[in-house]
N, C-alpha and C positions, 0 to 999 in steps of 0.2 A: 520562418518555418518552425513549427513545434514538432518534436519527435518524441514519441512515447516508447521508452525502453522496456516494454512489457507486452505480453500476449493477453493480459487480463481484459476480458470483454467488459467487465464492470468499470474499470478505469477509463476505457474508451467511451463508454456511455456517459460517464460523469464529465469528462472533458467536453464532449459534445453538448451536454447540458449547459455548460458554461459558455457555449458558443465559440469554443476554441478549435479551429481546424487543425488537424494533425495527421501525421503518418505514423505507422507502427514499425519499429525496428527492435525486436526483442533482444535483450542482453543475454550473453552467455555466462554471466557471473553466477556461481553457485551460491545459494542462500545458506551459507554456513555460519552458525553461531560461534562467536568468540567467547568462551567461558569466562575470560578475564573482564569482559564488559557487561554492562547492564543491558536488559532487553531494549530500553530506550536508545542507548548508544549503538547497539547492534542494528536496530531498524534504520537509524540515520546512516551508519557506515555502509550497510548493504545497498541502501538506496543510492548513495553517492557513487559507490563502485559500479553499479549498473549504469548510471548516467555517464560516468567517465568512459566506461567500456564502449558504449555506443557513440559517444562524442568523437572518439578517435577516427571514426569513419566519415566524418563530415568536416567541412571548412566553414560552413554557415549553418545557422539554426540553433535552437535551444532544445536541449535534451532533458526529458523528465524521467527520473528514476524513482521507484517507490518500493517499499517493502512493508508488509504487515506481519506483526508478531503477536500471538495470543499467549497470555501468561495466566495460569491457574495455580494459585498458591505460589510455590517456588519453581513450578515446572513450566517450561516453554513448550507450547504445542504448535508444531509446524504443520505442513500438509501431510495427511495420513499416507503411509506407504501401502496400505492394504485396507480392505473393508473391515477386517478384524480390528485394525488399529483405529479406524474411524469410529467404530462402535465403542471402543475403550475410551477414546477422547470424549465422546458425547456423554458417556456414563460419568466421567470425571467432572464434567461441567454441570451435570444435572443437579438442580437445587442449590447451586453455588454462584458466587460472583467471580468474574474473571476480568482481566484487563486487556484491552486491545491497544497496541501501539502501531501507528503507521508513520514511517519516516518517508520523506520525499526530498528529492534533490533536483536542482536546476543547474545545468552546465551550459554555458555559451560556447559553442563549438569554435567560434572565431577567436575570442579572447581567452578562453578557458576559465573565465570567471565563474564562480559557483556560489550557491546558497543551499543550505540544508536546514530542514525543520522537522519537527515530530509532533504528533497529536496523540493524546491519551484519553481513552474512554473506558468507563466501568460498565460492565454488562452483567445482569443477573438472569440466570435461567430458572424456570419453574422446574419442578420435579418431572422428569421424563419417564414415560413407560417403555418397557423393553420392546414392545411391538412397534411403537412409533419410531424408535431409534432404528430398528431393523428395516422398516419401510423407507425411511429417509436414506439410509445407506444404500439400499437396493436401487434407489433412483439414480445413484452415481454422482449426485450433486456435491456431496462433501469432499470428494476426492481431490479437488484442485484448490481447496481452501484451507488456510491456516485455522487450526482449531476444529476442523471437520464440519464447519457449518457456514451458511451464508444467511445473514439476517434478511436479505432481500428475497430468499427462496420462500416458496409456499410453506414448507415445513419449518425452515429455519426461523421464519417470522413468528410462528406460534410457540416456538421454544423460549423466546425471549420475554421475560417478565418486566424488566426495567432496564433503561439505558440512562446512564449519567454521563453526559458529554455529547460530543458530535456523533450523530447517527451515521453520517456518511463515512466517518472514520472506520466504523465497524464493517461497512460495505467494502472498504479497502482504499479509500481516498478522501481525506478531509477537505472537501471542496471550498469551504469558507476560508480556512487558513491558507490553503493552496492559492486561491484567487488573490488574496491580500499580498502574499509573498511574491507571487508571479508578477503582479502589476508593479510592485516596487522594484523587482529585479529587472524587468523590461525597461522601466524608466531609467535606471542606472546604466544599463547596457546602451540604450539609445543616446544618453548623454556622452558616454565614453566614445561612441562611434562618431558623434558630431565633433568632439574635440579632436579626434584622430584625423578626420576629414579636413578640419580647419587647419591643422598643422601641415598637411600635405599640400594644401592650396597656398 
């Protein structure tokens, strides 16, 4: 059983795209940045904390935690707290390059074994007009997204001029890297379970 520790509809769609059946059990972990750590390390740490938080409720299954962080210059852009903040974020991204980090973690609820990884993608926005920023924010779509945009949205898609790296990482889940790590992790878990069963017999 695969358990997604997230409410993100985008991550659910991407897991489904991989053909992975799963259930949703959102984590209650707060996405707080540790200023002593880099954005890359924070994305990994938060993803793991989410997975561990949910894994405590199960005796079987593998929990997936994930966290996406957007960095423009030296500033970390989380989910906007208000429409005004969303507009400010989009103005700060206009005509510039930013970096998207998505960390993900897998935790086996039975053995508590875990693996953590992170993907990094560079994204460049074209220069945005004030009216299109206003219209996009009015749609409400930016409010649940780090950096106040979704590359998969109608508006968000036309804001992006160039992507250097994994496209799906910007959506919120690097499915190629995840699938590779997931297959290896599941192989190791199954080997461990077979060893354990062999010792019991």
